[in-house]
Backbone bond lengths (Angstrom), bond angles and torsions (degrees), N, CA, C in turn:
res aa  C-N    CA-C-N  psi(-1)  N-CA   C-N-CA  omega(-1)  CA-C   N-CA-C  phi
1 M - - - 1.536 - - 1.531 108.79 -
2 D 1.266 116.58 137.11 1.474 121.63 177.39 1.504 108.49 -66.47
3 R 1.338 110.69 147.84 1.498 116.82 176.00 1.520 111.27 -68.03
4 K 1.350 116.29 157.92 1.441 120.64 175.09 1.558 109.34 -67.01
5 K 1.315 112.95 145.33 1.437 118.45 173.92 1.538 108.31 -68.72
6 R 1.270 120.01 129.36 1.488 124.35 -179.75 1.486 108.93 -98.90
7 I 1.360 113.87 122.43 1.456 122.45 -179.62 1.484 106.96 -128.02
8 V 1.325 115.71 129.32 1.443 126.12 173.39 1.542 111.40 -106.53
9 V 1.303 119.22 119.06 1.483 120.44 -176.77 1.559 108.38 -112.26
10 I 1.277 116.75 115.66 1.470 124.87 178.92 1.491 106.48 -91.28
11 G 1.325 118.03 119.39 1.424 119.44 -176.14 1.603 110.51 84.83
12 A 1.341 111.03 46.24 1.458 116.02 -171.52 1.511 115.25 -70.58
13 T 1.344 118.16 -10.98 1.418 119.21 175.70 1.500 114.77 -85.99
14 S 1.321 116.81 -4.72 1.476 121.25 170.00 1.531 109.89 -57.09
15 A 1.304 117.34 135.85 1.444 123.30 -178.60 1.556 111.42 -57.00
16 I 1.334 115.29 -42.81 1.433 120.32 -178.63 1.536 107.10 -65.34
17 A 1.281 117.95 -45.39 1.476 123.32 -178.57 1.530 109.52 -61.03
18 E 1.337 115.98 -46.80 1.453 117.90 -179.86 1.493 114.63 -57.58
19 H 1.370 115.50 -43.33 1.457 117.77 178.06 1.525 114.25 -71.16
20 C 1.338 117.61 -27.98 1.400 121.32 170.32 1.549 110.23 -60.11
21 C 1.313 115.13 -44.21 1.515 119.05 -179.86 1.498 110.29 -64.20
22 R 1.273 118.62 -37.48 1.532 121.43 178.23 1.549 106.70 -61.18
23 L 1.305 120.50 -42.36 1.450 119.78 -178.72 1.497 110.42 -69.32
24 W 1.368 119.01 -36.37 1.500 120.60 -179.56 1.488 108.71 -66.45
25 V 1.384 117.46 -41.17 1.444 120.80 179.43 1.601 111.18 -61.11
26 R 1.307 113.18 -38.96 1.454 118.61 178.72 1.536 110.83 -63.48
27 K 1.356 115.35 -38.99 1.435 119.14 -177.11 1.591 108.91 -77.80
28 G 1.317 118.24 -37.07 1.461 124.32 -179.83 1.493 117.21 29.97
29 P 1.320 119.20 173.93 1.462 128.15 -9.69 1.553 107.97 -73.82
30 V 1.284 114.69 144.56 1.492 122.61 -177.25 1.467 113.63 -145.11
31 E 1.304 117.68 150.62 1.394 126.67 168.35 1.529 109.15 -117.53
32 L 1.297 116.64 119.13 1.433 121.96 -174.92 1.505 112.01 -111.73
33 I 1.316 120.90 127.07 1.434 126.46 172.75 1.491 107.56 -107.75
34 L 1.341 116.63 109.09 1.465 123.09 -176.31 1.533 108.14 -96.63
35 V 1.361 115.07 121.53 1.416 121.73 -177.18 1.472 109.07 -115.62
36 A 1.373 119.60 123.57 1.429 119.93 -171.74 1.557 108.20 -153.65
37 R 1.304 113.39 158.04 1.471 117.65 172.17 1.508 111.82 -84.29
38 N 1.278 116.48 -31.85 1.535 122.41 177.23 1.543 108.58 -90.59
39 V 1.306 117.80 89.91 1.425 121.20 -172.35 1.513 111.26 -66.44
40 A 1.305 116.64 -40.55 1.483 120.28 -175.93 1.539 111.27 -62.66
41 L 1.370 114.55 -40.42 1.502 117.41 177.39 1.469 108.23 -70.69
42 A 1.366 122.66 -41.14 1.452 122.53 179.85 1.536 109.95 -63.67
43 E 1.206 119.29 -34.11 1.532 120.53 178.06 1.537 109.95 -70.10
44 R 1.280 119.27 -34.57 1.418 120.71 176.13 1.595 111.13 -68.17
45 I 1.343 112.91 -36.77 1.481 117.86 178.00 1.539 106.77 -68.54
46 A 1.273 117.38 -40.72 1.537 120.44 -179.08 1.553 110.34 -63.17
47 A 1.344 115.50 -42.00 1.447 120.21 178.18 1.538 111.81 -62.74
48 D 1.264 116.39 -38.40 1.463 122.47 178.38 1.536 110.07 -67.87
49 L 1.268 119.48 -42.07 1.416 125.78 176.59 1.559 111.74 -60.80
50 Q 1.350 116.20 -47.25 1.422 121.09 179.09 1.495 110.30 -61.14
51 A 1.334 115.14 -39.06 1.510 119.84 -176.04 1.468 113.28 -66.75
52 R 1.323 115.38 -20.56 1.494 120.18 -179.93 1.492 112.81 -72.68
53 G 1.326 117.13 -8.22 1.414 120.96 171.78 1.577 113.66 82.53
54 G 1.300 115.56 -170.59 1.410 118.65 -174.88 1.498 119.02 83.54
55 D 1.314 118.84 -179.11 1.462 121.12 -179.88 1.504 107.30 -89.58
56 V 1.304 116.29 88.33 1.465 122.41 -176.13 1.518 110.97 -140.74
57 G 1.352 112.77 140.39 1.427 121.99 172.10 1.475 109.43 -122.22
58 V 1.374 116.44 136.91 1.464 121.00 -177.39 1.517 108.53 -134.20
59 S 1.307 116.32 131.03 1.423 121.43 169.23 1.505 111.88 -134.14
60 V 1.381 111.69 155.93 1.494 118.13 -173.59 1.462 110.56 -120.75
61 E 1.288 118.35 136.90 1.487 126.37 176.44 1.505 110.70 -133.16
62 T 1.347 113.78 154.88 1.437 118.77 171.10 1.542 109.60 -129.73
63 M 1.281 116.86 164.59 1.467 122.02 -176.90 1.516 112.10 -170.19
64 D 1.309 115.72 174.73 1.453 119.06 170.11 1.497 111.15 -85.93
65 F 1.355 115.28 114.20 1.453 121.37 -171.56 1.582 111.80 -73.47
66 L 1.330 117.77 -8.11 1.392 123.93 -175.51 1.612 113.08 -113.58
67 S 1.291 112.85 1.45 1.497 117.23 -178.43 1.506 109.20 -95.37
68 T 1.324 115.61 115.70 1.469 118.88 178.65 1.476 111.61 -58.51
69 Q 1.315 117.93 -41.01 1.485 122.86 178.94 1.497 111.56 -60.58
70 A 1.328 117.68 -48.33 1.393 123.72 -175.83 1.553 109.46 -64.59
71 I 1.346 115.52 -42.58 1.438 116.70 177.24 1.549 112.34 -63.79
72 A 1.301 116.64 -47.27 1.428 118.23 -179.03 1.547 112.89 -60.24
73 D 1.333 113.85 -39.70 1.494 117.52 -176.71 1.512 109.22 -70.94
74 A 1.325 117.23 -42.03 1.493 119.68 -178.94 1.539 112.75 -65.05
75 V 1.340 116.60 -44.64 1.466 119.00 179.11 1.539 110.35 -63.86
76 A 1.336 114.00 -40.87 1.478 119.27 179.11 1.555 112.31 -59.81
77 R 1.333 113.06 -38.34 1.484 118.98 179.61 1.551 111.10 -71.16
78 W 1.285 116.83 -46.26 1.440 121.04 -179.85 1.510 111.95 -63.94
79 T 1.281 121.10 -41.26 1.430 123.79 -175.58 1.584 109.93 -80.70
80 A 1.384 117.97 -20.85 1.506 117.92 178.41 1.512 108.74 -75.25
81 Q 1.374 119.09 -27.00 1.453 122.82 -174.14 1.554 106.72 -67.04
82 A 1.338 118.19 -43.98 1.415 124.12 179.07 1.528 105.73 -174.58
83 P 1.338 120.32 163.25 1.439 120.48 -178.99 1.538 112.37 -63.49
84 V 1.341 114.51 140.01 1.460 121.24 177.99 1.558 107.53 -91.33
85 D 1.312 115.71 117.70 1.496 119.54 -178.84 1.507 111.24 -73.18
86 V 1.330 115.15 -44.37 1.467 118.95 -176.81 1.534 108.51 -134.31
87 A 1.322 116.23 134.83 1.475 120.39 168.65 1.518 106.13 -120.88
88 L 1.351 115.23 116.68 1.418 119.33 178.36 1.518 108.38 -106.26
89 I 1.350 117.17 119.82 1.447 122.45 -178.50 1.521 106.74 -104.75
90 A 1.370 115.06 111.41 1.457 116.92 -162.90 1.592 109.82 -130.59
91 H 1.313 117.37 -0.69 1.471 115.78 -175.73 1.503 113.51 -78.26
92 G 1.355 114.21 160.11 1.406 120.64 178.97 1.538 111.18 164.54
93 V 1.275 118.62 170.58 1.433 125.40 177.27 1.499 109.84 -131.13
94 L 1.280 119.05 141.94 1.442 122.83 176.66 1.541 109.46 -87.52
95 S 1.302 113.03 101.51 1.471 119.83 -171.46 1.566 112.20 -91.52
96 P 1.292 118.36 114.23 1.533 117.98 178.07 1.515 107.83 -64.59
97 Q 1.332 114.55 145.30 1.431 123.15 -176.28 1.511 112.99 -63.49
98 Q 1.281 117.45 -49.07 1.483 120.21 -172.12 1.528 112.53 -56.37
99 P 1.393 118.43 -51.07 1.462 119.38 179.32 1.579 111.44 -57.62
100 C 1.309 115.53 -33.95 1.472 118.09 -179.66 1.509 110.60 -70.03
101 Q 1.369 118.12 -34.62 1.409 122.34 176.31 1.537 113.72 -70.84
102 D 1.370 113.87 -31.09 1.427 117.76 -172.59 1.538 110.88 -87.84
103 N 1.380 117.16 -18.38 1.423 121.14 -172.10 1.525 108.36 -146.99
104 I 1.390 117.12 108.98 1.400 118.82 -173.03 1.563 112.48 -68.41
105 S 1.356 114.01 -18.29 1.461 114.99 173.08 1.492 113.26 -64.22
106 R 1.373 116.01 -37.42 1.457 121.60 177.32 1.540 107.58 -67.74
107 A 1.330 119.29 -39.05 1.394 121.77 177.28 1.534 114.61 -62.35
108 R 1.309 113.48 -42.02 1.458 119.43 174.65 1.505 113.08 -61.59
109 E 1.354 116.82 -42.75 1.406 120.48 -178.19 1.582 109.52 -64.94
110 S 1.308 116.15 -39.58 1.485 119.16 177.81 1.502 111.60 -62.00
111 L 1.316 114.55 -46.94 1.546 118.66 -176.68 1.555 107.17 -66.76
112 E 1.312 120.68 -39.19 1.443 121.37 -175.36 1.602 109.67 -70.75
113 V 1.382 115.40 -49.88 1.433 116.12 -173.01 1.506 112.12 -74.68
114 N 1.331 118.79 -31.83 1.468 122.75 -176.74 1.506 115.19 -91.57
115 G 1.366 116.88 -22.27 1.435 119.42 -174.80 1.525 113.04 -122.79
116 I 1.286 117.98 -55.47 1.424 122.29 -169.84 1.534 110.34 -73.19
117 S 1.301 117.48 -46.61 1.454 121.88 -178.81 1.591 111.91 -60.93
118 P 1.343 116.38 -49.42 1.482 114.51 176.48 1.500 115.69 -56.60
119 V 1.362 118.20 -42.17 1.396 116.20 -175.12 1.509 111.04 -73.48
120 L 1.397 122.53 -27.14 1.402 126.97 175.74 1.627 106.44 -63.42
121 F 1.279 117.92 -46.15 1.439 121.36 176.69 1.575 110.97 -60.63
122 A 1.353 115.81 -40.21 1.411 120.20 -176.53 1.536 107.80 -68.29
123 E 1.288 118.75 -43.40 1.456 119.44 177.92 1.502 114.76 -60.07
124 A 1.327 115.04 -39.06 1.485 118.53 178.05 1.521 112.44 -65.86
125 F 1.356 114.55 -43.06 1.468 117.29 177.34 1.546 112.35 -69.38
126 A 1.331 116.29 -31.88 1.511 119.06 -176.59 1.544 107.95 -65.30
127 G 1.287 118.60 -39.07 1.443 121.29 179.52 1.528 112.82 -60.31
128 A 1.317 113.65 -47.56 1.502 121.68 177.79 1.496 111.44 -60.55
129 M 1.382 114.44 -48.84 1.471 116.65 -179.88 1.476 112.77 -64.23
130 E 1.304 118.88 -34.81 1.456 122.31 178.47 1.523 109.80 -60.54
131 R 1.326 114.53 -43.95 1.500 119.81 179.65 1.564 109.70 -64.59
132 A 1.293 114.09 -40.27 1.478 116.91 178.10 1.507 114.19 -74.08
133 G 1.277 117.74 -21.88 1.519 124.23 179.86 1.492 111.76 77.76
134 K 1.310 117.36 17.49 1.485 118.00 177.39 1.518 108.97 -165.86
135 G 1.326 116.72 168.96 1.496 123.96 -179.66 1.510 110.45 129.72
136 T 1.295 113.20 159.59 1.483 120.78 178.03 1.499 107.26 -125.84
137 L 1.325 113.92 124.81 1.465 122.35 -179.82 1.548 106.14 -109.11
138 A 1.249 120.12 116.58 1.471 126.46 178.95 1.465 113.64 -114.74
139 L 1.312 118.62 131.26 1.448 125.72 174.66 1.469 112.72 -119.05
140 I 1.374 113.88 133.67 1.473 114.08 174.48 1.518 110.83 -95.89
141 G 1.346 111.24 113.09 1.462 118.69 179.15 1.510 110.01 -99.01
142 S 1.294 117.77 -133.07 1.477 122.96 178.12 1.474 110.43 -169.49
143 V 1.337 114.41 152.23 1.452 118.18 172.81 1.513 111.79 -65.02
144 A 1.325 117.89 -13.12 1.482 121.59 176.82 1.529 110.96 -63.72
145 G 1.318 117.03 -21.64 1.450 118.75 -179.43 1.523 118.23 -81.18
146 D 1.356 114.47 -2.21 1.461 121.56 -173.90 1.544 111.78 -76.70
147 R 1.305 116.88 -31.88 1.463 118.85 -178.61 1.531 107.61 -160.64
148 G 1.297 113.88 134.40 1.512 119.63 -179.65 1.538 111.00 -67.04
149 R 1.346 114.88 125.99 1.455 117.99 179.69 1.559 108.00 -130.32
150 R 1.329 114.29 148.50 1.425 119.24 -175.77 1.542 114.50 -57.94
151 A 1.336 114.16 -25.18 1.487 118.79 -177.28 1.538 113.60 -70.88
152 N 1.379 115.25 -25.28 1.515 116.00 -173.81 1.424 109.87 -160.15
153 Y 1.319 122.12 42.82 1.451 120.38 -173.79 1.567 114.03 -70.28
154 V 1.293 119.77 -25.82 1.514 120.70 176.53 1.511 106.86 -68.48
155 Y 1.275 119.20 -54.46 1.467 122.00 177.03 1.503 111.88 -58.01
156 G 1.384 114.75 -41.79 1.473 117.74 -178.41 1.490 113.98 -65.32
157 A 1.404 113.58 -34.36 1.451 119.33 179.17 1.541 112.41 -64.44
158 S 1.337 116.63 -37.09 1.452 123.60 177.22 1.543 109.79 -62.65
159 K 1.356 113.52 -40.32 1.482 117.87 -177.41 1.575 109.07 -76.89
160 A 1.336 118.01 -29.72 1.461 120.34 175.37 1.494 110.61 -67.46
161 L 1.302 115.56 -30.03 1.477 118.42 175.56 1.514 110.62 -63.71
162 M 1.337 117.78 -42.58 1.479 123.81 175.21 1.418 112.67 -58.94
163 D 1.336 116.34 -41.05 1.502 125.95 -177.33 1.495 108.80 -62.88
164 R 1.312 119.75 -54.32 1.425 121.11 -178.42 1.511 112.95 -68.66
165 Y 1.341 116.59 -32.70 1.467 119.99 174.75 1.487 110.66 -63.82
166 A 1.303 118.95 -45.95 1.464 122.19 179.30 1.496 111.52 -61.67
167 Q 1.321 117.90 -38.39 1.474 120.58 177.69 1.515 110.53 -61.02
168 G 1.352 115.48 -44.38 1.418 120.36 178.27 1.501 114.55 -62.24
169 M 1.323 112.79 -40.28 1.545 117.71 -179.91 1.527 107.87 -70.16
170 Q 1.340 120.84 -34.75 1.418 119.20 178.59 1.534 111.62 -67.86
171 H 1.260 116.47 -31.27 1.491 122.27 176.86 1.613 105.67 -66.88
172 R 1.288 113.36 -51.91 1.482 118.59 -179.95 1.506 112.66 -52.48
173 F 1.322 117.32 -42.99 1.491 120.55 -171.52 1.577 112.08 -99.97
174 A 1.336 117.94 9.68 1.471 119.19 -179.57 1.511 111.04 -58.36
175 G 1.323 114.03 131.70 1.446 118.61 -178.81 1.534 117.86 79.54
176 T 1.348 117.66 9.19 1.476 121.33 -178.98 1.529 105.91 -114.04
177 G 1.321 111.43 -179.24 1.443 117.36 178.58 1.561 116.90 -84.61
178 V 1.327 114.54 1.57 1.417 121.70 177.73 1.557 111.52 -95.27
179 K 1.283 117.57 127.47 1.445 123.01 -174.12 1.572 107.75 -115.62
180 I 1.371 114.08 135.18 1.433 120.37 178.67 1.522 106.37 -115.33
181 V 1.318 114.57 124.37 1.467 120.50 -176.08 1.582 108.87 -121.06
182 L 1.293 115.46 127.39 1.486 119.51 179.67 1.547 106.36 -111.81
183 I 1.268 117.07 120.54 1.488 122.87 179.93 1.514 106.97 -99.55
184 K 1.315 116.49 128.83 1.433 121.37 177.68 1.529 110.26 -121.05
185 P 1.329 117.22 88.25 1.481 119.05 176.46 1.544 110.72 -75.32
186 G 1.332 112.36 145.57 1.483 115.43 163.17 1.466 108.15 -83.83
187 P 1.375 119.94 -171.10 1.496 121.47 -179.23 1.506 109.61 -55.15
188 T 1.368 111.13 127.42 1.485 118.27 -173.94 1.520 108.03 -122.86
189 D 1.302 118.09 147.21 1.457 123.43 -178.92 1.497 113.15 -76.07
190 T 1.321 115.67 85.00 1.531 120.36 178.62 1.476 106.20 -132.67
191 P 1.339 115.84 169.52 1.499 120.46 176.88 1.509 114.91 -51.51
192 M 1.416 112.18 -33.36 1.492 118.90 -174.97 1.535 109.16 -66.54
193 T 1.366 118.42 -30.48 1.443 122.32 -176.42 1.480 114.88 -101.87
194 A 1.354 115.79 16.66 1.455 119.70 -177.18 1.540 114.81 -58.03
195 P 1.393 117.59 -32.98 1.510 114.81 176.34 1.502 112.52 -64.80
196 Y 1.320 117.87 -33.06 1.477 120.36 -179.00 1.512 108.69 -70.32
197 K 1.334 115.14 -41.82 1.471 118.23 175.23 1.497 114.16 -55.41
198 A 1.368 114.46 -43.12 1.474 119.84 -179.21 1.545 109.96 -68.32
199 Q 1.281 121.08 -19.94 1.456 122.36 174.10 1.522 112.94 -84.08
200 G 1.361 114.24 -0.96 1.458 117.70 177.46 1.524 114.97 90.68
201 R 1.339 117.74 7.84 1.429 118.59 -179.40 1.597 110.49 -71.90
202 K 1.260 110.57 145.33 1.550 116.41 178.78 1.512 108.10 -83.76
203 L 1.387 112.99 124.87 1.485 118.33 -176.30 1.559 108.81 -120.48
204 A 1.293 114.35 148.71 1.503 118.15 175.75 1.521 109.37 -72.97
205 S 1.347 115.89 149.62 1.430 120.25 179.81 1.552 109.08 -70.61
206 V 1.296 117.89 143.94 1.448 123.19 178.75 1.489 108.42 -65.90
207 E 1.283 120.12 -33.14 1.509 123.00 -179.36 1.515 109.07 -61.13
208 S 1.334 116.67 -46.46 1.483 122.01 -175.37 1.523 109.45 -69.62
209 V 1.301 117.86 -37.42 1.486 121.63 176.30 1.541 113.43 -66.02
210 A 1.292 113.01 -41.64 1.443 120.77 177.46 1.537 110.63 -61.71
211 E 1.370 114.77 -47.83 1.434 118.73 179.92 1.531 112.22 -60.46
212 G 1.313 114.87 -40.10 1.497 118.53 177.64 1.477 112.22 -68.82
213 T 1.314 118.62 -28.58 1.472 122.16 178.71 1.520 108.83 -72.78
214 V 1.279 117.82 -43.19 1.534 120.11 -178.26 1.454 107.15 -68.11
215 N 1.344 121.30 -41.26 1.464 123.42 176.68 1.493 113.91 -60.49
216 A 1.396 115.81 -40.92 1.463 118.66 179.76 1.540 110.69 -67.42
217 I 1.366 116.78 -39.60 1.436 121.77 175.45 1.488 111.84 -58.44
218 E 1.320 118.70 -48.92 1.437 122.30 179.77 1.465 113.81 -60.84
219 R 1.344 118.36 -34.85 1.478 124.62 -178.75 1.495 113.52 -85.34
220 G 1.377 114.21 -14.99 1.477 117.26 -172.67 1.553 113.81 68.32
221 T 1.314 116.30 28.77 1.510 123.35 177.30 1.491 110.26 -55.55
222 P 1.326 121.49 121.95 1.447 120.57 -179.25 1.543 113.55 -63.36
223 V 1.307 119.86 -44.85 1.433 121.37 174.43 1.508 109.12 -137.87
224 A 1.365 112.87 130.70 1.495 115.28 179.07 1.525 110.42 -128.17
225 Y 1.281 116.47 114.78 1.462 122.49 172.18 1.456 111.05 -79.73
226 L 1.333 118.62 130.52 1.497 120.17 -177.37 1.529 108.33 -135.03
227 P 1.422 114.48 128.06 1.425 127.65 -17.81 1.471 114.72 -54.37
228 R 1.335 118.06 163.31 1.453 123.39 -172.75 1.563 111.65 -62.71
229 K 1.359 116.53 -26.76 1.458 118.00 178.25 1.495 116.69 -54.85
230 W 1.358 115.16 -21.18 1.431 121.42 -177.12 1.540 112.90 -72.03
231 Q 1.324 116.36 -19.79 1.407 120.45 177.95 1.500 108.00 -67.23
232 L 1.270 117.78 -44.48 1.486 121.41 177.16 1.538 111.53 -67.52
233 I 1.334 114.62 -47.76 1.486 119.75 -178.13 1.528 106.97 -55.73
234 M 1.332 119.80 -49.60 1.437 117.90 -173.55 1.512 113.52 -76.08
235 F 1.335 115.36 -22.38 1.509 114.01 172.34 1.508 110.35 -66.11
236 V 1.359 116.49 -36.18 1.483 116.62 175.93 1.562 111.89 -68.05
237 V 1.330 115.44 -42.47 1.490 119.47 -179.49 1.540 108.88 -62.33
238 R 1.351 118.24 -46.36 1.433 120.70 -177.88 1.566 111.90 -59.96
239 N 1.275 115.22 -31.96 1.489 120.74 -170.19 1.521 115.99 -100.33
240 L 1.360 114.38 0.57 1.491 118.06 174.51 1.494 111.03 -64.26
241 P 1.388 118.90 130.08 1.416 117.84 173.78 1.532 113.17 -59.07
242 N 1.340 118.70 153.08 1.454 120.47 -175.69 1.539 110.99 -60.92
243 F 1.279 118.37 -38.89 1.476 121.55 -174.56 1.474 107.85 -64.37
244 I 1.349 123.98 -24.75 1.456 125.71 173.48 1.504 111.36 -85.71
245 F 1.372 112.08 -48.67 1.491 119.31 -175.50 1.538 110.89 -57.02
246 N 1.278 115.50 -42.81 1.499 118.92 -175.96 1.461 115.40 -67.43
247 R 1.353 116.56 -12.11 1.485 120.13 175.33 1.505 114.05 -90.37
248 L 1.309 113.63 -5.23 1.502 118.63 -173.05 1.567 108.51 -93.77
249 N 1.249 116.91 141.08 1.468 122.11 179.52 1.552 107.12 -99.86
250 I 1.313 117.15 71.31 1.497 123.73 -176.88 1.505 109.86 -126.64
């Protein structure tokens, strides 16, 4: 019998990550390692996944997401047990722009949690996957990283860091068995975006974004805009001349 697919999910309490896990459980057999700061919520998610049946194993861990030593030690331990087939790096916070402008401590937190921490996890997994000669490393970025906008440029800058980092990693692993996948969701209906939903903004369903994420990981798609319409939208936004762009309140 083939061994279970081993998947490590960093930021497993993310709504997108949780729904990805549900899809993986349905596909099975799978071993899921859920890594989260909110252990109580992660354990509830783990119990739900186990209750869905099938050949599935689920464990929960917590750690300091900003400690380079903790990240290196944890990834070394997970990858020493057996090869990791998929690492999904999904954690982050939606940082409003104004508090980041008013308080540089908030700006630092946004940059660290949304940009620096994810790429440190990615670098640790990349080394292990390189030694194994295989694996898929997936990062959840955002369309916000495609162009700096007054409405969210601190958050957008952190996601732009992930974008350039993923590009470099894809160049590094071109032609190898290691795949780097960057997911760029548009606004998605999750607890993190509840304020936008209250304002009446139209949001993509978390189920559809999760399905697109799992499909992109399976295919090794280098960059996946979800929903796909955002690829065209952001192409237009990226290529608007500054004299037009600077007149827009976006």
